[in-house]
VEXMIMI-946767 format. One line per field, with one value per residue (C-alpha): x negated, y negated, z. Coordinates in steps of 0.25 Angstrom, whole numbers, plus 2048, in hexadecimal, padded with zeros to 3 digits. Layout:
N
x <- (X, ...)
y <- (Y, ...)
z <- (Z, ...)
***
This chain:
299
x <- (BCE, BD6, BD7, BDD, BE1, BE3, BEB, BF4, C01, BFE, BFF, BF3, BF3, C02, BFD, BF0, BF6, BFE, BF3, BE8, BF3, BF5, BE7, BE7, BE2, BE7, BEA, BED, BF3, BF0, BF8, C02, C0E, C0E, C0D, C19, C18, C1F, C15, C1F, C18, C0B, C05, BFF, BFA, BFF, BF9, BFF, BF5, BF0, BE2, BDC, BDC, BD4, BDD, BE1, BE3, BD4, BD3, BDA, BCF, BC4, BCA, BCB, BC1, BC4, BCA, BD2, BD3, BDF, BE2, BE4, BEE, BF3, BEC, BF8, BFE, BFD, BF0, BF0, BE4, BED, BEF, BDF, BDE, BE7, BE1, BD3, BD5, BDF, BD3, BC7, BCC, BD2, BC4, BBC, BC5, BC4, BB5, BB5, BBE, BB5, BAD, BA1, B9F, BA4, BA5, BB1, BB5, BB9, BC1, BC4, BCC, BC5, BCA, BC6, BC8, BBA, BB3, BBB, BBD, BB2, BB8, BB4, BA9, BAA, BAC, BA4, BA2, B95, B9A, B9A, BA5, BAD, BAE, BBE, BC6, BCA, BBB, BB7, BC1, BBB, BAF, BB0, BBB, BB0, BA5, BAD, BB1, BA2, BA0, BA4, B97, B90, B98, B95, BA2, BA4, BAA, BB0, BB5, BC0, BC3, BD1, BD6, BE6, BEC, BF8, C02, C11, C18, C0F, C02, BFF, C09, C16, C11, C10, C1B, C26, C21, C20, C2E, C32, C2B, C21, C14, C07, BF8, BF3, BEA, BE5, BE5, BD7, BD3, BCF, BD9, BD3, BDF, BE1, BEE, BF2, BF0, BE1, BDF, BE3, BDC, BCF, BD0, BD1, BC5, BBC, BC1, BBB, BAF, BA4, B99, BA2, B9F, BA1, BA8, BB2, BBA, BC9, BCE, BD1, BC6, BCD, BD0, BD8, BDB, BE7, BEC, BEC, BF1, BFF, C00, BFF, C07, C12, C12, C15, C1F, C26, C24, C1D, C10, C10, C11, C05, C01, BF7, BEB, BEE, BFC, BF8, BEE, BFB, C03, BF9, BEF, BE1, BE9, BEC, BDD, BDA, BE4, BDC, BCE, BC9, BC2, BBE, BBC, BB8, BB7, BA9, BA6, BB4, BB2, BA4, BA8, BB1, BBE, BC9, BD4, BE1, BE5, BD9, BE2, BED, BF7, BF8, BF8, C03, C0B, C08, C0C, C18, C1E)
y <- (78C, 787, 77A, 772, 763, 759, 74F, 757, 750, 744, 73D, 745, 752, 754, 754, 75C, 767, 76D, 76A, 773, 77D, 77E, 77F, 78C, 788, 78A, 77D, 779, 76E, 765, 75A, 756, 759, 763, 75D, 758, 75F, 76A, 777, 782, 78F, 78B, 78E, 783, 784, 778, 775, 76A, 762, 755, 754, 749, 754, 763, 76D, 77C, 774, 774, 784, 780, 777, 781, 78A, 782, 781, 773, 768, 75C, 751, 746, 743, 735, 72B, 723, 715, 70E, 709, 6FC, 6FF, 6FD, 703, 70F, 712, 711, 718, 724, 720, 723, 72E, 737, 735, 737, 742, 749, 74A, 74D, 759, 760, 75F, 765, 770, 773, 780, 77D, 78D, 78B, 783, 778, 76B, 760, 754, 74A, 73D, 72F, 722, 717, 70F, 716, 70A, 6FE, 6F0, 6F0, 6E7, 6E9, 6F3, 701, 70C, 71A, 723, 71E, 710, 70D, 70C, 6FF, 6FB, 6F9, 703, 70C, 70D, 710, 71B, 722, 720, 729, 731, 735, 737, 741, 749, 749, 74F, 75D, 75C, 762, 76D, 76F, 76C, 763, 755, 74D, 740, 73B, 72C, 72A, 71F, 71A, 727, 725, 72E, 733, 733, 72C, 726, 717, 715, 71A, 70D, 704, 708, 702, 6F5, 6F3, 6FA, 6EE, 6E5, 6E1, 6E8, 6E2, 6DF, 6DF, 6D4, 6CE, 6DC, 6DC, 6E8, 6F4, 701, 70E, 71A, 726, 72F, 739, 745, 741, 740, 74F, 754, 74B, 752, 761, 75C, 759, 767, 76F, 766, 76B, 760, 755, 74F, 742, 737, 737, 72B, 732, 726, 724, 71F, 713, 70A, 6FE, 6F1, 6F0, 6E5, 6EE, 6FA, 6F1, 6EE, 6FC, 701, 6F6, 6F9, 708, 705, 6F9, 6F0, 6E0, 6E0, 6D2, 6D2, 6D0, 6D3, 6C9, 6CE, 6C6, 6CD, 6DA, 6D8, 6D2, 6DE, 6E9, 6E5, 6ED, 6F5, 6E9, 6E7, 6F6, 6F3, 6E7, 6F0, 6F1, 6FE, 701, 710, 718, 728, 729, 737, 73E, 73B, 73D, 74B, 74E, 74A, 744, 73A, 73D, 72F, 726, 719, 713, 712, 722, 723, 71A, 720, 72F, 729, 722, 72B)
z <- (A4D, A5B, A5B, A67, A66, A73, A71, A67, A6A, A62, A54, A4F, A56, A53, A44, A46, A4C, A41, A37, A3F, A41, A31, A30, A36, A45, A54, A5B, A68, A6C, A7A, A7F, A89, A7E, A73, A65, A5F, A52, A4B, A4A, A47, A41, A4A, A56, A60, A6E, A76, A82, A8B, A93, A98, A90, A9A, AA4, AA4, AA3, A9E, A8F, A8F, A8D, A7F, A7D, A81, A76, A6A, A5F, A5B, A64, A5F, A6A, A66, A74, A78, A7C, A71, A72, A6A, A78, A80, A89, A98, AA0, AA2, A95, A91, A9A, A94, A86, A8D, A97, A8C, A81, A8A, A95, A8C, A84, A8F, A93, A85, A85, A93, A8D, A82, A85, A7D, A7B, A6C, A61, A60, A5A, A61, A5A, A64, A5F, A61, A59, A4F, A5E, A60, A58, A5D, A56, A4B, A41, A32, A37, A2F, A3A, A38, A42, A46, A4B, A59, A62, A66, A74, A76, A7E, A74, A6E, A7C, A7E, A71, A75, A81, A7A, A70, A7B, A82, A76, A71, A7E, A77, A70, A7C, A7B, A6D, A68, A5A, A5D, A55, A58, A4E, A4F, A4B, A43, A45, A41, A36, A34, A34, A42, A4A, A4D, A4A, A40, A4A, A52, A45, A3C, A45, A45, A36, A35, A3C, A34, A3F, A3A, A36, A38, A47, A4B, A3C, A36, A32, A3C, A36, A39, A37, A34, A30, A2C, A35, A2B, A29, A37, A39, A2D, A30, A3E, A37, A30, A3B, A43, A36, A32, A3C, A37, A3C, A4B, A53, A50, A43, A3D, A3A, A34, A26, A1B, A18, A25, A24, A2A, A33, A29, A1E, A27, A2A, A1C, A16, A22, A1F, A10, A14, A1C, A11, A1D, A1E, A27, A2A, A38, A3E, A4C, A54, A5A, A67, A67, A65, A70, A78, A78, A76, A7E, A7D, A72, A6A, A69, A66, A59, A53, A54, A46, A44, A34, A36, A2A, A2C, A28, A2F, A29, A1B, A19, A20, A14, A19, A0F, A14, A10, A14, A10, A0D, A18, A0D, A0B, A1A, A1D, A12, A19, A24, A23, A16)
***
C-alpha cells in the first residue's frame, strides 16, 4: 500500500513513518522539512511543500492508497490573532487541498487528525464520539477541520477523524514541556486540578492509526485517547512520582489566564473522552493506564 503522510516531521509523524515501513508499505512524507528520524535500510519519498498552498505535492496525494493528515501548527504557544490564524489555516487549508487532490477514481482512505478539544469544556460528562462540539476557538477549529475532511466522502473516500488526546512519549510532545518544571520542583496541578485530561501514549496513537487504516468498517470521528482519562491533579501527581519530584506547586487559574491568555482557558477545559469506537472495534491499548504510559515515556 502507498501511504502519504502530511505533517510527517512532527512528533507523531516521525514515529509513524518507520512503523509503516516495517509493515512493508511504501511511504511518502510531505512537509516543510524532512522527518528527523533514522530510516537506514528504508526508502521514503520526501516531498517538501507548504501544504496550505496548492502545488505539485498534491500529485503524491492523488497516487496514495491511504493518506494520514497530521498537519497543524502546535497549539502550545501563546496565542495572538496571528498565531490563531496559523493554527486554523495550517489545518483547514491543508485538509482542503488534500481533499481537492483526491481523484475519486479509485478507493482511498483518509485519516485526518482532529482533537479532543472538539468537545470544549464539558465538566464530568463522559464523552463518546456522538457528543456535540464545544464553542471555544479550538472546538470551532476542530469542527471546521473535520468538515473539510469529511467532504472527501463525496469522492467515495473512506474518512476517519481521530480526535487525539494529549500525546505522551519519549523525546517530545506534551511531556517535553511539562518535565522541566517538575525537575525544577515547580510542577503541579493547573487551576483546581479537577479538569479531566484525555491522553494517549505515542505507541498506541501510531498503532491505532494503522488499525484505522486496516479496518475498512470504521468511518467518521474516533476518540484516540486512552480508556482511562484522569483529572489534571492525578496526572500531575503521577508524573511527579515518576520523576521522584513533589507536585505541590499549584498554578492558579487566574495566573494561567494572565500569562497564557486564551490558551490558559484551554488547558483548564475538562474533557472526559473515552475511545468507545476504537475499543468496540477491537483495538487493545498497550498503555491503558497512566502510570505505565509515563514509565514508558520517561524511562
